[in-house]
C-alpha positions in Angstrom: -5.2 -20.6 -13.6 -1.8 -18.9 -13.2 -2.7 -17.6 -9.8 -3.5 -21.1 -8.6 -0.2 -22.5 -10.0 1.7 -19.6 -8.3 0.3 -20.6 -4.9 2.1 -23.9 -5.1 5.3 -22.4 -6.5 4.8 -22.9 -10.2 5.2 -19.7 -12.3 4.5 -20.2 -16.0 5.1 -16.6 -16.9 8.5 -16.6 -15.1 9.4 -19.9 -16.8 8.6 -18.4 -20.2 10.8 -15.3 -19.7 13.5 -17.5 -18.3 13.7 -19.5 -21.4 13.3 -16.5 -23.6 16.0 -14.6 -21.8 18.5 -17.5 -21.6 19.6 -17.2 -25.2 20.2 -13.5 -24.9 22.2 -14.2 -21.7 24.5 -16.7 -23.4 25.0 -14.5 -26.4 25.7 -11.4 -24.4 28.0 -13.2 -22.0 30.1 -14.6 -24.8 30.3 -11.2 -26.5 31.5 -9.5 -23.2 34.2 -12.1 -22.6 35.4 -11.6 -26.2 35.6 -7.9 -25.7 37.6 -8.3 -22.5 40.4 -10.0 -24.4 41.1 -6.8 -26.3 40.6 -4.4 -23.3 43.3 -2.9 -21.0 40.7 -2.7 -18.2 41.7 -5.0 -15.4 38.2 -5.7 -14.0 37.6 -9.4 -13.5 34.5 -11.6 -13.9 32.8 -12.8 -10.7 30.0 -15.3 -10.2 27.2 -15.4 -12.7 24.1 -13.6 -11.7 21.5 -14.1 -14.5 18.7 -11.5 -14.6 16.7 -13.0 -17.4 13.4 -11.1 -17.2 14.6 -7.5 -16.9 15.1 -7.0 -20.7 11.3 -6.7 -21.0 10.6 -4.6 -18.0 9.8 -0.9 -17.8 12.1 1.5 -16.0 10.0 1.2 -12.8 6.4 1.0 -11.6 4.8 4.5 -12.0 1.2 3.5 -11.5 -1.1 1.3 -9.5 -2.6 1.5 -6.0 0.6 1.9 -3.9 2.4 4.3 -6.2 -0.4 6.8 -6.4 -1.7 6.6 -2.8 1.7 6.9 -1.3 2.7 9.9 -3.4 -0.7 11.7 -3.1 -1.0 11.3 0.7 2.6 12.1 1.4 2.3 15.3 -0.5 -0.9 16.3 1.5 1.0 15.7 4.8 3.8 17.8 3.6 1.4 20.6 2.8 -0.5 20.3 6.1 2.5 19.9 8.3 0.6 18.5 11.3 2.0 18.6 14.9 2.0 14.8 15.2 1.4 12.3 12.4 0.7 8.6 13.1 0.5 5.9 10.5 -1.5 2.6 10.9 -0.1 -0.3 9.0 0.9 1.4 5.7 4.0 0.1 3.8 7.2 1.1 5.5 9.2 0.7 2.2 6.7 3.0 0.4 4.5 5.6 2.1 6.3 5.7 5.5 9.6 6.2 3.8 8.2 9.1 1.7 7.0 10.9 4.9 10.2 10.1 6.9 12.2 11.9 4.2 10.9 15.2 5.4 9.4 14.8 8.9 8.9 12.5 11.9 6.3 9.8 11.7 5.0 7.3 14.3 4.0 3.9 13.0 1.6 1.6 14.8 1.5 -2.0 13.5 0.7 -5.5 14.8 3.7 -6.8 12.9 7.2 -6.4 14.4 9.8 -4.0 12.9 13.4 -4.8 13.8 15.1 -2.0 11.8 15.7 1.4 13.3 15.0 4.2 10.7 15.6 7.9 11.1 12.4 9.9 11.6 10.4 6.7 12.2 9.1 5.8 15.7 7.7 2.3 15.7 5.2 0.9 18.2 3.8 -2.6 18.1 0.0 -2.2 18.7 -3.1 -4.2 18.0 -5.7 -1.7 16.7 -8.4 -4.3 17.2 -7.8 -4.3 20.9 -11.0 -3.5 22.8 -8.9 -2.0 25.6 -7.0 0.4 23.3 -6.4 3.5 25.4 -4.7 6.0 23.1 -7.3 8.7 22.9 -6.9 12.2 21.3 -3.3 11.2 20.6 -2.6 13.1 17.4 -3.9 15.6 14.9 -3.1 13.5 11.8 -3.4 9.8 10.9 -2.9 7.7 7.8 -3.9 4.2 7.1 -3.2 3.1 3.5 -4.2 -0.3 2.2 -4.2 -1.7 5.7 -7.7 -1.8 7.3 -8.9 -4.4 4.7 -6.6 -7.0 6.3 -7.7 -6.5 9.9 -9.1 -9.7 11.4 -8.4 -12.1 8.5 -5.3 -13.7 10.1 -3.0 -13.0 7.2 -0.5 -11.2 9.3 -0.8 -13.3 12.4 -3.6 -11.2 13.8 -6.6 -13.0 15.4 -9.5 -13.8 13.1 -12.3 -11.3 13.7 -15.2 -10.8 11.3 -15.6 -7.2 12.5 -11.9 -6.5 12.7 -12.1 -3.6 10.3 -14.8 -1.9 12.3 -12.8 -2.2 15.5 -9.8 -0.8 13.8 -11.7 2.1 12.5 -13.2 2.8 15.8 -9.9 2.9 17.5 -8.5 5.2 14.8 -11.4 7.5 15.5 -10.6 7.6 19.2 -6.9 8.1 18.4 -7.5 11.3 16.4 -8.2 14.7 17.9 -11.4 16.6 16.9 -10.7 18.5 13.7 -7.8 16.2 12.9 -7.1 14.7 9.5 -7.5 11.1 8.5 -6.0 9.9 5.2 -7.5 6.5 4.4 -7.3 4.1 1.5 -8.8 0.6 0.9 -9.7 -1.5 -2.1 -13.0 -0.5 -3.7 -15.5 -2.6 -5.7 -18.5 -4.8 -4.8 -18.5 -5.4 -1.0 -16.8 -8.8 -0.3 -14.1 -10.7 1.6 -11.4 -12.4 -0.5 -10.1 -14.7 2.3 -7.5 -14.4 3.6 -6.0 -11.7 1.4 -8.4 -8.7 2.0 -11.8 -7.2 2.1 -13.0 -5.1 -0.8 -15.3 -2.2 0.2 -18.2 -0.6 -1.7 -18.1 3.2 -1.5 -21.7 3.2 -0.2 -20.6 1.0 2.7 -17.6 3.3 3.5 -19.8 6.4 3.4 -22.1 4.8 5.9 -19.1 4.2 8.2 -17.9 7.8 7.9 -21.4 9.3 8.5 -21.6 11.4 11.6 -17.9 10.9 12.3 -16.0 12.7 9.5 -16.5 15.2 6.8 -15.0 14.2 3.4 -12.5 16.8 2.2 -11.5 15.0 -1.0 -11.9 11.6 -2.7 -9.5 10.2 -5.3 -9.3 6.7 -6.7 -7.1 4.4 -8.7 -9.1 2.6 -11.3 -8.8 -1.1 -12.4 -6.4 0.0 -15.1 -4.0 1.4 -12.5 -4.6 5.1 -13.2 -5.2 7.9 -10.6 -8.4 9.9 -10.9 -7.9 12.8 -8.5 -10.6 14.8 -6.7 -13.5 12.7 -8.1 -17.1 13.7 -7.3 -19.0 11.3 -5.1 -22.2 11.6 -7.0 -24.9 9.0 -6.5 -24.4 7.2 -9.8 -20.7 6.8 -9.3 -21.1 5.7 -5.6 -23.6 3.1 -6.7 -21.3 1.6 -9.3 -18.0 2.2 -7.3 -16.7 4.3 -10.2 -16.9 1.1 -12.3 -14.1 -0.5 -10.2 -13.9 -4.2 -9.4 -10.7 -3.9 -7.5 -9.8 -0.2 -7.4 -8.3 1.9 -4.6 -10.3 4.6 -2.9 -8.3 7.3 -1.3 -10.1 9.6 1.2 -9.0 12.7 3.0 -11.3 13.1 6.0 -11.7 15.5 8.9 -12.9 14.3 12.3 -16.1 16.1 13.4 
């Protein structure tokens, strides 16, 4: 119910914490102004800037799909130190920033990027393009939480039911033989949640990799937001998608 209300700009949870936090805000503001009267510090009050929900927040998000995949894959790239690393559609303010802190990274994305960032080379590219001509371009590629969106129109891309397949095929062509491909997508029962994303079963993904890549390692983030590193892809877990409805599968692959 909340998700439907959120779509039309109604946020019941936010409203609850607003009202809950308002009384603390008024009380604390009055106390601070009272203390100022007896202080020799000359700092003045500016405009009010209420932050009414932060009282109940943790110190930061140290869990979930993006936190773990970005940290895990960035550390692998640091260890491998490839000649040329290319990223496809991962978060610039997460994974790309991690990698750019210690090396150059080239980013290919259908979306524009107007900011210039040290160590980041940006190219606007449609990875679903049938005329994609960047072949054997690099020895290392990442695409984290991106392929599931290809062809659903969410980011202004053209609608294409097989967009994820075309994207993966172009990534395969982009990568040199023996190169590394770091790849993550949502895992669970195979489905499209239009127009947000696809969710992939592990069995389906293994079929896509067959004959193209060897699997070096598999890790996943479960539905509770915890990382299970170096999981074993045994038949029972593959069949049940490691009990995930909306988890995150993180693959380290080598091109055959």
